[in-house]
C-alpha positions as CSV (number, residue, x, y, z in Angstrom):
1,M,114.3,110.5,112.6
2,G,112.2,107.4,112.5
3,R,109.8,106.0,110.0
4,S,106.8,103.7,110.1
5,V,106.1,100.6,108.1
6,K,102.8,98.8,107.4
7,A,102.7,95.0,107.8
8,R,99.9,93.2,106.0
9,C,99.0,89.6,105.4
10,E,96.3,87.9,103.3
11,C,95.0,86.3,106.5
12,G,93.8,89.7,107.6
13,L,96.6,90.8,109.9
14,E,97.4,94.5,109.5
15,R,99.8,96.6,111.7
16,S,101.4,100.0,111.5
17,L,104.9,99.8,113.2
18,A,107.6,102.2,114.1
19,V,111.2,101.8,112.9
20,G,113.9,103.9,114.6
21,G,113.6,106.6,117.2
22,S,112.8,110.2,117.6
23,K,115.3,113.1,117.9
24,Q,114.8,113.0,121.7
25,S,114.9,109.3,122.3
26,F,117.1,107.6,119.7
27,R,119.9,106.9,122.2
28,T,117.6,104.8,124.5
29,H,114.7,103.9,122.2
30,Y,115.1,102.4,118.7
31,T,112.4,100.2,117.5
32,F,112.3,97.5,114.8
33,P,109.5,95.1,113.6
34,C,109.8,91.7,115.3
35,L,107.8,88.6,115.5
36,C,106.6,87.6,119.0
37,T,106.1,83.9,119.2
38,Q,104.3,84.3,122.6
39,C,101.5,86.6,121.6
40,R,101.7,85.6,117.9
41,D,101.9,89.2,116.6
42,V,104.1,91.6,114.8
43,V,105.4,94.2,117.2
44,S,107.9,97.2,117.3
45,A,110.4,96.0,119.9
46,N,113.0,98.4,121.4
47,L,116.4,97.2,120.2
48,K,118.2,99.4,122.7
49,E,116.6,97.5,125.6
50,Q,118.4,94.4,126.6
51,P,117.2,91.7,127.0
52,L,115.0,92.3,123.9
53,A,111.4,92.0,125.0
54,C,107.9,92.1,123.4
55,P,106.3,95.4,124.3
56,T,102.9,93.7,124.4
57,C,103.4,90.5,126.5
58,G,106.9,90.9,127.8
59,A,108.2,87.7,126.2
60,L,112.0,87.7,125.9
61,D,112.2,86.0,122.5
62,P,110.9,88.4,119.8
63,I,112.7,87.8,116.5
64,P,113.7,90.8,114.4
65,Y,112.2,90.6,110.9
66,D,115.7,90.9,109.3
67,S,116.3,87.3,110.5
68,P,116.7,84.8,107.6
69,E,114.4,82.3,109.3
70,L,111.5,84.8,108.9
71,Q,112.2,85.7,105.3
72,G,110.5,83.8,102.4
73,S,111.6,86.0,99.6
74,Q,113.6,89.3,99.8
75,G,111.7,91.1,97.0
76,E,113.2,94.0,95.0
77,S,112.0,97.0,96.9
78,W,113.5,98.3,100.1
79,V,111.1,99.3,102.9
80,A,113.1,100.2,105.9
81,S,116.7,100.0,107.1
82,C,118.6,101.0,110.2
83,W,122.2,100.6,111.4
84,M,122.4,99.1,114.9
85,P,125.9,99.8,116.4
86,D,125.0,98.3,119.8
87,P,125.4,94.6,120.8
88,P,123.9,92.1,120.3
89,F,122.8,93.4,116.8
90,E,125.8,95.4,115.5
91,R,124.6,95.2,111.9
92,D,122.5,96.8,109.2
93,M,118.9,95.7,109.8
94,E,116.7,95.8,106.7
95,I,113.2,95.0,105.6
96,Y,112.3,94.5,102.0
97,G,109.1,94.3,100.0
98,G,109.2,90.5,99.8
99,E,107.4,87.9,101.8
100,Y,107.9,87.1,105.5
101,K,106.5,84.7,108.0
102,C,103.1,85.8,109.4
103,P,102.8,85.2,113.2
104,K,99.0,84.6,112.8
105,C,98.7,82.1,109.9
106,E,102.4,81.0,110.0
107,K,102.7,81.3,106.2
108,M,105.3,83.3,104.3
109,T,102.6,85.8,103.1
110,L,103.3,88.8,105.3
111,R,104.5,91.9,103.4
112,F,105.9,95.2,104.6
113,A,105.3,98.6,102.9
114,P,106.8,102.0,103.8
115,G,104.9,104.4,105.9
116,P,105.4,108.1,106.9
117,C,108.5,109.4,108.8
118,F,108.4,110.9,112.3
119,D,110.6,113.0,114.5
């Protein structure tokens, strides 16, 4: 089962993003919010696809939002989490209610909030 998250920044950027996979596709399709430096957007990239690529522009350098370089403050509330057993990730990947780097304004003012689950 997957879930969605909402990304919102004070600069006006708003996105609804998938985290995880469905019952039918989780073995080959497992998405997580990433920052694409090429198209300067927040995207749901498929972590099971290697090399990791932006689904919008195809750039091979999207950065998962659990990366310390994108995190301004962790915040107290948990928004989304997933365990990735496959290389190159092999870790718990988590998003909190704190502040993250916005790809549009490049400030640490992007926030994530939980959205509905999906099958």
